[in-house]
C-alpha positions as a printed NumPy array, in Angstrom:
array([[ 12.569,  24.674,  45.724],
       [ 10.452,  27.765,  46.341],
       [  7.828,  26.111,  44.895],
       [  7.834,  23.008,  47.304],
       [  8.259,  25.62 ,  50.323],
       [  5.383,  27.41 ,  49.368],
       [  3.053,  24.227,  48.398],
       [  4.635,  22.93 ,  51.784],
       [  3.628,  26.452,  53.982],
       [ -0.467,  25.97 ,  51.886],
       [ -1.034,  22.507,  52.806],
       [ -0.439,  23.81 ,  56.346],
       [ -2.162,  27.091,  56.462],
       [ -5.082,  26.069,  54.195],
       [ -5.199,  22.042,  54.332],
       [ -6.209,  20.148,  57.658],
       [ -3.261,  19.598,  59.093],
       [ -1.986,  21.655,  62.133],
       [  1.349,  24.35 ,  61.487],
       [  4.386,  22.929,  62.997],
       [  5.732,  24.219,  66.816],
       [  8.366,  26.287,  65.16 ],
       [  5.899,  27.991,  63.103],
       [  3.725,  28.648,  65.991],
       [  6.185,  29.789,  68.337],
       [  7.278,  32.316,  65.733],
       [  3.638,  34.276,  65.191],
       [  3.909,  36.026,  68.828],
       [  7.439,  37.439,  67.185],
       [  5.419,  38.321,  63.702],
       [  2.308,  39.865,  65.211],
       [  4.435,  41.937,  68.118],
       [  6.753,  43.767,  64.643],
       [  2.921,  44.249,  63.239],
       [  1.675,  46.023,  66.636],
       [  5.245,  48.334,  66.273],
       [  4.666,  49.241,  62.578],
       [  1.409,  50.219,  63.477],
       [  2.665,  52.222,  65.894],
       [  5.53 ,  54.312,  63.86 ],
       [  6.874,  54.107,  60.38 ],
       [ 10.716,  54.879,  60.192],
       [ 11.9  ,  57.814,  58.106],
       [  8.461,  59.336,  57.233],
       [  6.412,  61.942,  59.133],
       [  2.575,  59.54 ,  59.909],
       [ -0.493,  59.891,  57.793],
       [  1.213,  60.927,  54.523],
       [ -1.021,  61.459,  52.08 ],
       [ -0.616,  62.42 ,  48.018],
       [ -2.951,  65.307,  48.157],
       [ -5.419,  64.014,  45.485],
       [ -8.059,  61.158,  46.762],
       [ -6.503,  57.875,  47.326],
       [ -7.965,  54.118,  47.081],
       [ -5.977,  51.422,  49.123],
       [ -6.985,  47.817,  47.788],
       [ -5.379,  45.492,  49.605],
       [ -5.894,  41.725,  51.61 ],
       [ -5.296,  40.042,  54.972],
       [ -3.317,  37.406,  53.071],
       [ -0.056,  36.409,  51.785],
       [ -0.417,  35.592,  48.58 ],
       [ -2.821,  36.557,  45.48 ],
       [ -6.34 ,  37.303,  45.892],
       [ -7.987,  39.063,  43.332],
       [ -6.534,  42.623,  43.821],
       [ -5.638,  43.585,  40.418],
       [ -8.253,  42.497,  38.599],
       [ -9.647,  44.443,  41.003],
       [ -7.684,  47.897,  40.55 ],
       [ -8.355,  47.285,  36.765],
       [-11.955,  47.499,  37.171],
       [-12.027,  50.784,  39.616],
       [ -9.932,  52.617,  37.168],
       [-12.4  ,  51.343,  34.299],
       [-14.84 ,  53.041,  36.792],
       [-13.169,  56.299,  37.094],
       [-12.777,  56.689,  33.461],
       [-16.5  ,  55.783,  33.015],
       [-16.958,  58.81 ,  35.167],
       [-14.368,  61.423,  33.28 ],
       [-11.739,  60.98 ,  35.83 ],
       [ -8.058,  60.44 ,  35.421],
       [ -6.769,  57.378,  37.897],
       [ -3.067,  56.687,  38.601],
       [ -1.862,  53.637,  39.797],
       [  1.223,  53.005,  42.69 ],
       [  2.799,  49.803,  43.261],
       [  6.137,  48.347,  44.44 ],
       [  6.407,  45.848,  41.644],
       [  6.79 ,  43.094,  44.188],
       [  9.194,  40.416,  42.984],
       [ 11.121,  43.037,  40.647],
       [ 14.905,  43.442,  40.523],
       [ 15.176,  47.41 ,  40.537],
       [ 14.683,  49.749,  43.329],
       [ 14.147,  52.547,  41.185],
       [ 11.253,  54.84 ,  40.584],
       [  9.642,  53.963,  37.407],
       [  6.758,  54.69 ,  35.005],
       [  5.446,  52.129,  33.956],
       [  5.046,  51.259,  29.987],
       [  2.78 ,  48.669,  28.479],
       [  6.349,  47.242,  26.505],
       [  8.608,  48.05 ,  30.077],
       [ 10.839,  44.721,  30.997],
       [  8.878,  43.302,  34.109],
       [ 12.344,  42.398,  35.514],
       [ 12.439,  46.37 ,  36.432],
       [  8.805,  47.194,  37.087],
       [  7.069,  43.87 ,  38.542],
       [  4.624,  41.578,  36.37 ],
       [  1.297,  43.416,  37.785],
       [  2.988,  47.014,  36.962],
       [  2.98 ,  45.953,  33.711],
       [  0.034,  44.198,  33.196],
       [ -1.696,  47.267,  35.096],
       [ -0.135,  49.337,  32.708],
       [ -1.164,  47.336,  29.075],
       [ -5.032,  46.853,  31.258],
       [ -5.334,  50.432,  31.838],
       [ -5.424,  53.859,  30.674],
       [ -3.601,  54.749,  33.854],
       [  0.28 ,  55.725,  34.203],
       [  1.467,  53.334,  36.928],
       [  4.441,  54.064,  38.905],
       [  6.445,  51.669,  40.472],
       [  8.875,  52.615,  43.422],
       [ 10.432,  50.665,  46.1  ],
       [  8.861,  52.455,  49.126],
       [  4.871,  53.095,  48.039],
       [  4.659,  56.562,  49.197],
       [  7.782,  57.674,  46.469],
       [  5.594,  55.894,  43.826],
       [  2.78 ,  58.27 ,  45.191],
       [  4.294,  61.041,  45.371],
       [  5.377,  60.626,  41.451],
       [  1.933,  60.347,  40.635],
       [  0.501,  63.515,  42.922],
       [  2.943,  65.738,  40.952],
       [  0.538,  64.609,  37.197],
       [ -2.326,  65.983,  36.469],
       [ -4.777,  62.755,  38.374],
       [ -7.668,  63.281,  39.795],
       [ -7.158,  59.785,  41.76 ],
       [ -5.225,  57.114,  42.762],
       [ -5.22 ,  53.372,  43.639],
       [ -2.569,  51.878,  45.491],
       [ -2.275,  48.238,  44.129],
       [ -1.744,  46.627,  47.951],
       [ -0.689,  48.856,  50.941],
       [ -3.738,  48.062,  53.258],
       [ -1.106,  47.175,  56.152],
       [  1.037,  50.511,  55.323],
       [  0.304,  52.313,  58.812],
       [  2.18 ,  55.848,  57.583],
       [ -0.295,  55.704,  54.928],
       [ -3.502,  58.175,  54.982],
       [ -5.982,  56.801,  52.955],
       [ -9.556,  58.013,  51.603],
       [-10.967,  54.436,  50.966],
       [ -9.947,  50.943,  51.821],
       [-11.034,  47.91 ,  49.767],
       [ -9.884,  44.308,  51.18 ],
       [ -9.95 ,  41.571,  48.63 ],
       [-10.434,  38.12 ,  50.29 ],
       [-10.339,  35.024,  48.053],
       [-13.458,  33.416,  48.516],
       [-12.454,  29.625,  48.09 ],
       [ -9.727,  29.875,  50.707],
       [-10.749,  32.03 ,  52.983],
       [ -8.15 ,  32.955,  55.885],
       [ -7.41 ,  29.351,  56.089],
       [ -6.336,  28.311,  59.826],
       [ -6.634,  32.09 ,  60.996],
       [ -3.447,  32.423,  62.228],
       [ -0.873,  34.773,  61.399],
       [  2.327,  34.739,  59.502],
       [  4.011,  32.223,  59.182],
       [  1.517,  29.513,  61.235],
       [ -0.822,  30.944,  59.139],
       [ -1.374,  32.995,  56.123],
       [ -2.74 ,  36.238,  58.187],
       [ -0.334,  39.203,  57.763],
       [ -2.843,  41.375,  60.286],
       [ -5.141,  40.117,  62.62 ],
       [ -8.68 ,  39.128,  61.347],
       [-10.365,  42.036,  63.037],
       [ -9.154,  44.529,  60.509],
       [-12.022,  43.71 ,  58.059],
       [-14.349,  45.247,  60.421],
       [-12.605,  48.726,  59.535],
       [-12.392,  48.819,  55.994],
       [-15.156,  50.676,  53.776],
       [-15.385,  48.011,  51.617],
       [-14.816,  44.049,  51.699],
       [-14.995,  42.55 ,  48.114],
       [-14.442,  38.649,  47.851],
       [-13.255,  36.741,  44.802],
       [-16.047,  34.417,  44.48 ],
       [-17.968,  33.437,  46.766],
       [-16.907,  33.28 ,  50.776],
       [-17.764,  29.678,  51.97 ],
       [-17.033,  30.496,  55.693],
       [-18.137,  33.936,  55.881],
       [-18.42 ,  35.22 ,  59.027],
       [-22.521,  35.736,  59.236],
       [-22.485,  39.449,  60.001],
       [-20.054,  40.631,  57.632],
       [-21.828,  42.676,  54.693],
       [-19.383,  41.695,  51.796],
       [-19.141,  42.34 ,  47.616],
       [-18.832,  39.459,  45.458],
       [-16.33 ,  39.476,  42.216],
       [-16.104,  36.881,  39.902],
       [-13.737,  37.074,  37.012],
       [-14.901,  35.998,  33.335],
       [-13.392,  34.319,  30.734],
       [-14.926,  35.08 ,  27.267],
       [-11.678,  34.353,  24.669],
       [ -8.567,  32.98 ,  24.687],
       [ -5.873,  35.134,  22.686],
       [ -2.212,  34.438,  21.472],
       [  0.914,  35.321,  23.171],
       [  1.81 ,  37.369,  20.373],
       [ -1.492,  38.974,  20.132],
       [ -1.776,  37.519,  16.468],
       [ -5.03 ,  34.952,  16.769],
       [ -8.148,  35.442,  19.001],
       [-10.395,  32.582,  19.496],
       [-14.092,  32.27 ,  21.698],
       [-13.673,  30.133,  24.666],
       [-15.756,  27.39 ,  22.833],
       [-13.468,  27.797,  19.001],
       [-10.132,  27.311,  21.275],
       [-11.648,  24.275,  23.056],
       [-12.89 ,  22.464,  19.915],
       [ -9.534,  23.706,  17.947],
       [ -7.64 ,  21.868,  20.706],
       [ -9.672,  18.885,  21.818],
       [ -7.934,  16.048,  21.561],
       [ -4.236,  17.686,  21.139],
       [ -1.517,  18.058,  24.018],
       [ -2.348,  21.68 ,  26.123],
       [ -0.204,  22.029,  28.884],
       [ -1.464,  24.999,  31.762],
       [  1.336,  27.29 ,  33.52 ],
       [  0.535,  29.395,  36.64 ],
       [  2.986,  31.426,  38.519],
       [  0.358,  32.95 ,  40.445],
       [ -0.778,  33.457,  44.465],
       [ -3.386,  30.699,  43.822],
       [ -2.262,  28.429,  40.642],
       [ -5.76 ,  26.123,  41.503],
       [ -8.088,  28.958,  40.705],
       [ -6.637,  29.542,  37.023],
       [ -6.763,  25.607,  36.583],
       [-10.377,  25.056,  37.765],
       [-11.432,  28.226,  35.658],
       [ -9.744,  26.134,  32.484],
       [-11.876,  22.854,  33.799],
       [-15.251,  24.759,  33.859],
       [-14.704,  26.182,  30.559],
       [-13.79 ,  22.687,  29.268],
       [-10.341,  22.992,  28.753],
       [ -8.304,  19.935,  29.478],
       [ -4.948,  20.231,  30.98 ],
       [ -1.679,  18.799,  31.749],
       [ -0.558,  21.369,  34.389],
       [  2.887,  23.171,  36.432],
       [  3.131,  25.127,  38.909],
       [  5.706,  27.788,  39.336],
       [  6.577,  30.364,  42.119],
       [  3.897,  32.921,  42.383],
       [  5.791,  36.423,  40.429],
       [  8.197,  33.646,  38.702],
       [ 10.807,  35.098,  36.286],
       [ 10.013,  32.633,  33.266],
       [ 12.76 ,  31.686,  30.685],
       [ 12.881,  29.645,  27.983],
       [ 14.457,  26.683,  30.191],
       [ 10.977,  26.166,  32.061],
       [  9.419,  24.876,  28.79 ],
       [ 12.09 ,  22.316,  27.829],
       [  9.894,  19.617,  29.199],
       [  6.841,  20.589,  27.256],
       [  6.057,  17.56 ,  25.419],
       [  6.913,  18.915,  21.298],
       [  3.804,  19.998,  19.533],
       [  1.854,  20.577,  22.885],
       [ -0.138,  23.785,  22.991],
       [  0.503,  26.197,  26.358],
       [ -1.872,  27.881,  28.046],
       [ -1.301,  30.015,  31.189],
       [ -2.456,  33.608,  33.144],
       [ -2.355,  36.978,  31.563],
       [ -0.316,  37.935,  34.169],
       [  2.181,  35.63 ,  33.527],
       [  1.932,  36.122,  29.749],
       [  3.515,  39.413,  30.229],
       [  6.712,  37.458,  31.024],
       [  6.716,  35.184,  28.266],
       [  6.362,  37.652,  25.929],
       [  9.064,  37.927,  25.419],
       [ 10.261,  34.582,  25.355],
       [  9.189,  33.574,  21.402],
       [  7.127,  30.407,  22.493],
       [  5.128,  28.947,  19.688],
       [  1.623,  27.75 ,  20.034],
       [  1.495,  29.475,  23.179],
       [ -1.685,  31.155,  24.681],
       [ -3.494,  32.991,  27.843],
       [ -6.84 ,  33.726,  28.946],
       [ -7.404,  37.212,  29.836],
       [-10.597,  37.666,  32.343],
       [-12.625,  40.795,  32.973],
       [-14.068,  41.809,  36.679],
       [-17.677,  41.427,  36.896],
       [-18.788,  43.137,  39.824],
       [-22.983,  44.004,  40.764],
       [-24.426,  46.604,  38.965],
       [-25.477,  48.317,  42.863],
       [-21.845,  47.82 ,  43.855],
       [-20.306,  49.923,  41.255],
       [-22.597,  52.336,  41.352],
       [-21.86 ,  53.014,  45.34 ],
       [-18.785,  52.959,  43.941],
       [-18.616,  55.584,  41.217],
       [-20.958,  57.54 ,  44.143],
       [-18.074,  57.595,  46.539],
       [-15.633,  58.325,  43.818],
       [-17.634,  61.372,  42.635],
       [-17.982,  62.172,  46.281],
       [-14.113,  62.395,  46.891],
       [-13.263,  64.369,  43.739],
       [-16.311,  66.663,  44.214],
       [-16.505,  69.61 ,  40.991],
       [-14.03 ,  67.446,  39.23 ],
       [-16.68 ,  65.078,  37.525]])
């Protein structure tokens, strides 16, 4: 049911049809609520800062845009500089409201799928909390040089040193409307106030005057869910030519994953689940016996405990231009001063 609602909204947000009148009527109410949150934030002093340089990586749209891969790359760049980064998240979609230090083997139901993926892919401590500020407070008590917030661009009471907005290059801002009539969490003019705009792939409808940095996600290998086997994309494709391959995705833009598989020459049937879907073994009951299952790395962290047979995932690496990476490193060095 949730997947059907998401698909219905996406058709109106990113398709040719206009959103229904009742969604358009709710847009001014959302705008008013957004404006009020920008003026005050309940329960916290305005402009809280953790006391450690803070980079916020967010987006303007509902749904996935590629924030998590960029957070991973930022942590890698920080480590290259000899810095110790930490990551704050609310763990969207998790069952718990506790403040937790995420381990590589943490339960995704308690911590969220993206925080567990971040813990697995980086050397950084990851803390999730119901309130993002609580996660930052926990990290501020650790011996860290730099903090990265996965999301939080819209959090008005959070003072930050750097803002990075990630835009899905393929989707852009859709119809340009605010929620729920469109995908925007805040007006598009907000882009002019961030430090860096990063597009996940080329942004076809980019405003001419806007300076952007393009991010590409590269897939070189395919790994088994149990981590026992790894093949190059070419070898995996050759091994599964003519066999049943079933792709599943529970991410903000599943079509991006399916198109990536196509570009790699991997032909599959497809099945879409809602973003952050908590997978269960029964979700795979309808797949034809003997078919291989292929999924994203974010979905793999949730499916690994299910004991699926012949299941694979595609890890991706984030590719930025050398020039932009140098700019980011110089900015980090300036923020951390004599730490380097």
